[in-house]
C-alpha positions in Angstrom: -0.1 -0.3 -0.3 1.5 3.5 -1.2 2.3 5.2 2.0 0.7 8.7 2.8 2.6 11.8 1.5 3.8 14.1 4.8 1.7 17.0 3.3 -1.0 15.2 2.9 -1.2 13.8 6.3 -0.8 16.8 7.9 -2.9 19.5 5.8 -5.2 17.3 4.0 -5.5 16.4 0.6 -7.0 19.2 -0.5 -6.0 22.6 -0.2 -8.2 26.1 -0.6 -6.8 28.5 -3.5 -7.5 31.9 -1.3 -7.6 34.1 -4.2 -10.0 32.1 -6.4 -13.8 31.1 -5.7 -15.9 28.5 -7.6 -17.1 30.0 -10.4 -19.7 26.6 -11.1 -21.5 27.4 -8.0 -23.3 30.5 -6.5 -21.9 29.5 -3.4 -19.1 31.9 -3.2 -16.7 28.4 -2.4 -13.2 28.6 -2.6 -11.9 26.8 -5.6 -10.0 23.2 -4.2 -6.6 22.2 -5.0 -4.3 19.2 -4.4 -2.5 19.1 -1.9 0.6 17.9 -4.1 0.0 20.5 -6.9 0.0 23.4 -3.9 3.6 22.5 -3.3 4.9 21.4 -6.7 8.6 22.2 -6.3 8.3 24.4 -3.0 11.5 23.8 -0.6 9.7 26.0 1.9 6.2 25.7 2.7 5.0 28.2 6.1 2.3 27.0 7.9 0.4 30.4 8.9 -1.7 30.0 12.1 -4.3 32.8 12.9 -7.0 33.4 14.7 -10.1 34.3 12.7 -12.0 35.7 15.9 -8.8 38.3 16.8 -7.9 38.9 13.2 -7.4 42.9 14.0 -4.5 41.9 16.2 -2.0 40.7 12.8 -2.6 42.5 10.4 0.7 44.2 10.7 2.2 40.5 10.2 -0.3 39.5 7.6 0.9 42.5 5.4 3.9 41.8 5.7 3.4 38.0 4.9 1.9 39.1 1.7 4.8 41.4 0.9 7.4 38.4 1.3 5.3 36.3 -0.5 5.0 38.3 -3.6 8.4 39.2 -3.1 10.0 35.3 -3.7 6.7 34.6 -6.0 8.4 37.3 -8.0 11.7 37.2 -8.7 14.4 34.7 -10.0 15.7 33.1 -6.2 17.9 30.1 -5.1 15.8 27.1 -4.1 16.3 28.1 -0.8 14.0 30.6 -1.0 10.5 29.2 -3.2 8.1 29.6 -0.4 4.3 29.1 -0.2 2.1 29.7 2.7 -0.7 27.5 4.0 -2.7 29.6 6.5 -4.3 27.2 9.0 -7.4 29.3 10.3 -8.8 28.8 14.4 -10.9 30.8 16.8 -9.5 31.9 20.3 -12.1 31.7 23.0 -15.4 29.6 22.1 -17.7 32.7 23.0 -16.4 34.6 20.3 -17.4 32.1 17.5 -20.2 33.9 16.1 -20.5 32.9 11.9 -17.5 30.7 12.3 -17.5 29.3 8.8 -18.6 32.7 7.5 -15.8 34.1 9.9 -13.3 32.0 8.2 -14.2 32.2 4.4 -14.0 36.4 4.8 -10.5 36.0 6.8 -9.3 34.5 3.9 -10.3 36.0 1.1 -8.2 37.5 -1.8 -4.9 36.2 0.1 -2.3 35.2 -2.8 -1.7 31.6 -1.3 -3.7 28.4 0.6 -5.7 27.4 3.3 -7.0 24.0 5.0 -10.5 24.0 4.3 -13.4 24.9 7.6 -14.1 20.8 8.0 -10.9 20.1 8.8 -11.3 20.9 11.8 -9.3 17.5 13.3 -6.5 18.5 11.1 -6.3 21.8 12.8 -6.2 20.9 16.3 -3.5 18.3 15.7 -1.5 20.8 13.9 -1.9 23.0 16.4 -0.6 20.4 19.4 2.2 19.1 17.0 3.4 23.2 16.8 2.5 23.8 20.4 0.2 26.9 18.8 -0.6 29.4 22.2 -4.2 30.1 21.7 -4.7 33.2 19.9 -1.2 34.5 18.8 -0.9 34.1 15.6 2.1 31.8 14.6 4.5 30.9 11.5 5.9 28.2 11.3 8.5 27.0 8.4 8.6 23.3 7.1 11.6 22.2 4.7 10.7 20.1 1.6 10.6 17.2 3.5 8.5 18.3 6.1 10.8 18.7 8.6 10.8 22.1 10.7 12.9 24.8 9.9 11.5 27.3 12.1 8.6 27.2 14.8 8.6 31.3 15.9 9.5 32.4 12.3 7.0 35.4 13.1 9.6 37.1 15.2 12.3 36.6 11.9 9.7 38.1 9.8 9.1 41.2 12.0 12.9 41.6 12.1 13.9 40.8 8.3 10.8 41.9 6.7 12.2 41.5 2.8 13.6 38.2 3.9 17.3 39.0 3.5 18.1 35.7 5.6 14.8 33.8 4.6 14.4 31.4 5.6 16.3 31.8 9.3 17.7 28.8 9.8 18.1 28.9 13.8 21.8 28.6 14.7 22.5 25.2 16.6 22.8 25.8 20.2 26.3 25.5 20.6 27.0 28.6 18.8 24.2 30.0 20.3 25.8 30.0 23.7 29.7 30.3 21.9 32.0 32.6 24.3 28.5 33.4 26.8 30.1 33.2 30.2 27.1 31.5 31.9 26.6 32.5 35.3 26.6 29.7 38.6 23.4 29.7 40.2 23.3 30.1 44.8 24.1 26.8 45.3 26.0 25.8 42.5 29.6 25.5 44.1 27.7 22.9 46.9 26.3 20.7 44.4 29.7 21.0 42.1 32.5 20.6 45.4 34.9 19.1 42.4 34.5 22.2 40.2 36.9 25.0 40.3 36.7 26.9 36.8 35.6 30.3 37.5 34.3 31.1 33.5 32.0 28.3 32.8 31.2 28.2 29.3 29.2 25.6 27.2 31.5 24.3 25.4 33.3 23.8 28.2 30.4 21.2 30.1 30.9 17.8 30.1 29.4 15.4 27.3 25.7 14.2 28.6 22.6 15.4 29.1 21.6 18.8 28.9 18.5 20.9 30.1 16.9 23.9 29.4 14.7 25.6 32.1 12.8 28.9 31.0 11.1 30.4 33.8 11.0 33.1 35.7 10.7 34.6 39.5 7.4 36.0 38.8 5.6 33.3 37.5 3.6 30.9 40.1 3.9 27.8 38.5 7.4 28.3 37.8 8.7 29.4 41.7 6.8 26.2 42.7 8.0 23.7 40.1 11.8 24.7 40.9 12.2 23.4 44.1 10.7 20.1 42.2 13.3 20.5 40.1 16.5 21.5 42.2 15.4 17.8 44.2 15.3 15.8 40.9 18.4 17.6 39.4 20.2 16.2 42.7 18.6 12.8 42.3 19.5 12.8 39.0 23.1 14.1 39.3 23.9 11.1 41.4 23.6 8.6 38.4 24.3 11.3 35.6 27.4 13.5 36.6 27.4 14.9 33.7 24.0 15.7 33.6 23.2 19.6 33.7 20.3 22.1 33.3 21.1 26.0 31.9 18.2 28.5 33.4 17.3 30.9 30.6 15.4 33.8 32.5 12.0 35.6 31.6 12.3 37.7 34.7 11.8 41.4 34.3 14.2 42.9 36.2 17.8 42.2 36.9 16.9 42.3 41.0 14.3 39.5 40.7 16.6 37.5 38.3 19.2 37.9 40.6 16.8 36.6 43.7 15.6 33.6 41.5 19.4 32.3 40.4 20.0 32.6 44.3 18.1 29.5 44.6 18.8 27.2 41.8 21.9 24.6 41.8 22.7 24.8 38.1 24.0 27.5 35.8 22.2 30.2 33.8 22.4 32.6 31.1 23.2 36.1 31.8 20.2 38.5 32.2 21.9 40.7 30.3 22.6 38.4 27.4 18.9 39.7 26.2 19.6 38.8 22.3 21.1 35.3 23.5 18.1 34.6 25.7 15.4 35.8 22.8 17.4 33.9 20.4 17.0 30.7 22.7 13.6 30.7 23.1 12.9 31.5 19.8 15.3 28.3 18.7 13.2 25.6 20.4 9.4 27.7 20.2 8.9 28.4 24.1 5.5 29.4 24.1 5.0 29.8 28.0 6.5 29.1 31.0 7.9 27.3 32.6 9.0 24.8 30.2 11.9 22.4 30.9 13.5 20.7 27.4 16.5 18.3 27.3 18.8 17.9 24.4 20.8 14.3 24.6 25.0 14.9 24.0 24.6 15.8 20.1 22.4 19.0 21.0 19.4 16.8 19.6 15.9 17.6 21.8 14.7 14.3 23.5 11.6 15.8 24.9 10.3 19.4 24.7 7.9 18.3 28.3 10.5 17.0 30.8 8.3 19.1 33.3 5.3 16.9 32.8 8.0 13.8 33.4 9.2 15.5 36.5 5.8 15.2 38.0 4.8 11.8 36.6 8.5 10.6 37.4 10.0 11.9 40.5 12.4 9.3 41.2 13.8 10.0 37.9 13.6 6.2 37.0 12.9 6.6 33.2 15.3 9.5 33.0 16.4 11.0 30.7 12.7 10.1 29.6 13.4 8.9 26.1 10.1 7.8 24.4 9.3 4.1 25.2 7.3 1.6 23.3 4.8 1.0 26.6 3.8 3.8 28.3 1.3 4.6 31.6 -1.9 6.0 30.3 -1.4 9.9 31.6 -3.1 12.9 30.9 -0.4 13.8 28.6 -0.8 10.5 26.7 -4.6 10.7 27.0 -4.7 14.0 25.0 -2.5 12.1 22.2 -5.4 9.3 21.4 -7.4 12.1 19.7 -4.8 11.8 17.0 -3.4 8.0 16.9 -5.1 4.9 17.7 -3.9 2.4 21.2 -4.2 -0.7 22.3 -4.6 -0.1 26.1 -4.4 -2.6 28.9 -6.4 -1.7 31.9 -5.4 -3.4 35.1 -5.5 -1.9 38.8 -2.6 0.0 40.4 -0.5 -2.9 42.1 3.4 -2.6 41.1 2.5 -6.6 40.1 -0.3 -5.8 37.7 1.7 -2.8 36.2 4.8 -5.0 35.6 2.1 -8.2 34.4 0.3 -5.4 31.8 4.4 -4.3 30.7 5.3 -7.7 30.4 2.4 -8.9 27.7 2.0 -5.1 26.0 6.3 -4.8 25.3 6.8 -8.1 22.7 3.9 -6.7 20.6 4.7 -3.0 21.0 8.4 -3.7 19.9 7.0 -5.9 17.0 4.7 -3.3 16.0 7.7 -0.7 15.9 10.7 -3.1 14.3 8.3 -3.3 11.7 8.0 0.1 11.4 12.0 0.7 11.2 11.5 2.8 14.8 14.8 2.3 17.2 13.6 4.0 20.6 17.3 4.4 21.6 17.5 7.6 18.8 13.7 8.5 18.6 13.2 12.2 19.3 10.3 14.2 21.2 7.0 13.9 19.1 8.4 10.8 16.8 4.5 9.3 16.3 4.0 13.0 13.9 6.7 12.7 12.5 6.6 9.1 11.2 5.9 8.0 7.2 3.4 4.7 8.6 -0.2 6.4 9.4 -2.3 6.0 11.8 0.9 4.6 14.2 -0.8 2.6 17.1 0.1 3.9 21.1 0.8 1.1 23.4 -0.6 2.4 26.9 -1.4 1.1 30.6 -4.5 1.9 32.5 -3.7 2.1 35.6 -6.8 2.8 38.9 -6.6 6.7 37.6 -8.1 9.6 36.5 -7.1 9.5 32.6 -8.5 5.9 32.9 -11.7 6.9 34.1 -12.1 10.0 31.7 -11.4 7.4 28.8 -13.4 4.7 29.8 -16.3 7.2 30.2 -15.3 8.3 26.5 -15.6 4.9 24.8 -18.2 3.7 27.4 -16.3 0.6 28.6 -16.7 -1.3 32.0 -15.2 -1.0 35.2 -13.3 -4.9 34.9 -9.7 -5.3 34.9 -7.8 -6.7 33.5 -9.6 -5.2 29.8 -7.3 -5.1 26.7 -9.1 -2.4 24.3 -8.4 -0.9 20.6 -9.3 2.4 20.8 -9.5 4.6 17.4 -10.9 7.8 18.5 -9.9 9.7 15.3 -12.7 7.1 13.4 -14.9 6.8 17.4 -14.7 3.5 17.3 -13.5 0.9 19.7 -12.8 -3.3 20.0 -12.6 -5.0 23.5 -10.5 -8.2 23.5 -13.4 -11.2 24.2 -14.0 -11.9 27.9 -12.8 -15.5 29.2 -9.6 -15.3 26.4 -7.1 -15.3 29.0 -4.4 -12.2 28.2 -1.3 -13.0 27.7 1.7 -12.3 25.2 0.2 -14.7 21.9 -3.4 -12.9 22.3 -2.0 -9.4 22.2 0.0 -10.1 20.0 -2.9 -11.8 17.8 -5.3 -8.2 18.8 -2.4 -6.3 18.0 -2.4 -8.1 14.3 -6.4 -8.4 13.8 -6.4 -4.4 15.1 -4.1 -3.7 12.0 -5.6 -5.8 9.5 -8.8 -4.4 10.7 -10.4 -7.5 11.4 -11.6 -6.2 14.8 -15.2 -6.5 15.9 -15.2 -2.6 16.1 -18.1 -0.6 17.5 -19.1 3.1 17.0 -18.3 5.7 20.3 -21.1 6.7 20.9 -21.3 10.9 20.2 -22.9 12.6 23.3 -20.4 10.0 25.3 -16.7 11.0 23.7 -17.8 14.8 23.5 -18.2 15.0 27.4 -15.5 13.3 27.9 -13.4 15.5 25.3 -14.3 18.2 27.9 -13.8 16.4 30.7 -10.2 15.8 29.5 -9.4 19.1 28.5 -10.4 20.0 32.1 -8.5 17.7 33.4 -5.3 18.9 30.7 
């Protein structure tokens, strides 16, 4: 079977041509064009997330984007600058919708590029999660010819460089951003690093190992609450991984606030006066809010952008550095991923022995599935599910006795029994349960997964009302 092309998987197979309406209809609907045709010979795709009900806030930006689009289309430029835009129109705040479809149409009329159709609501939601789009904040993401991310915060670069002289604004790697920057030790740094004697601490002098970048600020209550937790697990991790280090990147509003905050920290920080460096690091990693803790491997590749959640879910750092795993516990984070990806879920009670049993019977099937799809869990990076050629990718989850499990049971209408093996496909609104009486073991799980992939399970439709109520409950929980 032919694999889905990356752009069809992200945007769907058809796009709106914004500067045309369908002349064969009286409805003033836009003409549609295949995504493959729209992006033919395009090397840089700009994904512009806009918000129809706050359009005035983005007028300056959209005018600059139109100018850049026209400039790159009208001049003879190298392959790097063959540029096209796909607009993703969303809404900020449900109570301001008004006539949703009408405002969607009006926000796109006459623009010189393409857009995702109004009906592709699920795909738009998935895209916004993929690129961590903050509601109400217009954002430009740049993608390369193969769909790889070039920049997650290109809107800031466009405002700085409206003529696109340095387009597509490929970010500098972190070691270049921090080159020659003298990092500042926190107030308790030397008590944590008793053998460290160097006075001028530079990024290039740090020992090879996992690096954490902690974006935070003293004025932010969730940051102040999280910092002591992070300091505790930092000390714990360094007992096992002495080369682990954290670099604090401040969003404080004054030098005094910064100094008071750093005084509580056992790690190093980018000095407050290095304003441009702090801003470039935030752009490099597309930081949308604080506190954010991300981890890099020894090659500078992102392991996880959500290490803050990992700290909360794994306070003993058992799974550090929190690389993706074949089988995961169903938590709020994985619950939200279920709206994008199907899953095999084994519900058990919360006893350690039951969790171990669940992992032992799920792991062989999960490992076989990922091996079949050429996925190496020793090398995969953050959100690898979203970049796989296999569409859709299957998750393997253990549902323990928790709120997340209760929410999922409510969504799909499952009995409160243990153990229970199910295949759940929320994007297609269907669920299948392993037949009662069959022993759950390695062989039966493997057969269940194979039958799911062959579409031979007895799937039933999820009741729409229950699913909507469950989604609302999940969002409130997250």
